[in-house]
C-alpha positions as CSV (number, residue, x, y, z in Angstrom):
1,M,-29.9,-33.3,32.5
2,M,-28.4,-34.4,29.3
3,A,-26.4,-32.3,26.8
4,L,-26.9,-32.8,23.5
5,G,-24.5,-31.7,21.2
6,T,-25.8,-29.6,18.3
7,L,-24.6,-27.1,15.8
8,L,-26.9,-24.4,14.8
9,Q,-26.3,-21.9,11.9
10,A,-28.1,-18.8,11.7
11,Q,-29.1,-17.4,8.2
12,P,-26.5,-15.2,6.8
13,V,-26.9,-11.7,6.9
14,Y,-26.4,-10.1,3.5
15,E,-25.3,-6.1,2.7
16,R,-26.5,-4.3,0.2
17,H,-24.8,-4.3,-3.3
18,N,-23.9,-0.1,-2.7
19,Y,-22.3,-0.6,0.9
20,E,-19.7,1.3,1.3
21,V,-16.8,-1.6,1.4
22,N,-17.5,-3.0,-1.6
23,P,-15.9,-0.8,-4.0
24,Y,-12.6,-0.3,-1.7
25,L,-12.8,-4.4,-2.0
26,A,-13.3,-4.1,-5.7
27,R,-10.0,-1.4,-6.1
28,M,-7.9,-4.0,-3.6
29,A,-8.9,-6.8,-6.0
30,Q,-7.7,-5.0,-9.2
31,K,-4.3,-4.4,-7.3
32,G,-4.2,-8.0,-6.7
33,L,-4.2,-8.0,-2.7
34,V,-7.4,-9.8,-2.3
35,V,-9.5,-12.2,-4.4
36,W,-12.9,-10.7,-4.2
37,D,-15.7,-12.1,-6.5
38,D,-18.6,-9.8,-6.4
39,N,-20.5,-11.0,-9.6
40,I,-23.1,-13.1,-7.3
41,Q,-24.8,-10.3,-5.3
42,P,-25.9,-10.0,-2.3
43,L,-22.5,-10.7,-0.4
44,S,-23.0,-12.1,3.2
45,R,-21.0,-10.4,6.0
46,T,-18.5,-13.3,6.5
47,Q,-17.7,-13.0,2.6
48,I,-16.8,-9.3,3.5
49,L,-15.0,-10.1,6.8
50,Q,-12.9,-12.8,5.3
51,A,-11.8,-10.4,2.3
52,L,-11.0,-7.7,4.9
53,L,-8.9,-9.8,7.2
54,V,-6.9,-11.1,4.2
55,L,-6.0,-7.4,3.5
56,D,-5.2,-7.2,7.0
57,S,-2.5,-9.9,6.8
58,N,-1.6,-8.1,3.6
59,R,-1.1,-4.6,5.4
60,T,2.7,-4.3,4.3
61,K,1.6,-4.2,0.8
62,L,-1.0,-1.3,1.0
63,T,0.3,2.0,0.6
64,I,0.5,4.6,3.7
65,I,-1.8,7.5,3.6
């Protein structure tokens, strides 16, 4: 059999606009820890994940609770 290299990309999964992480990411954007452009709704899970990964890399700048 011959294997063909194909790139498949599924449709993005979107989260609702009142999802719990959106206000948190908006507050972190106000503090300058992440760039969060939530003017265009709905947001994909990929966008949310990328923002959370940026926050994780800036962990030392976050306040300890």
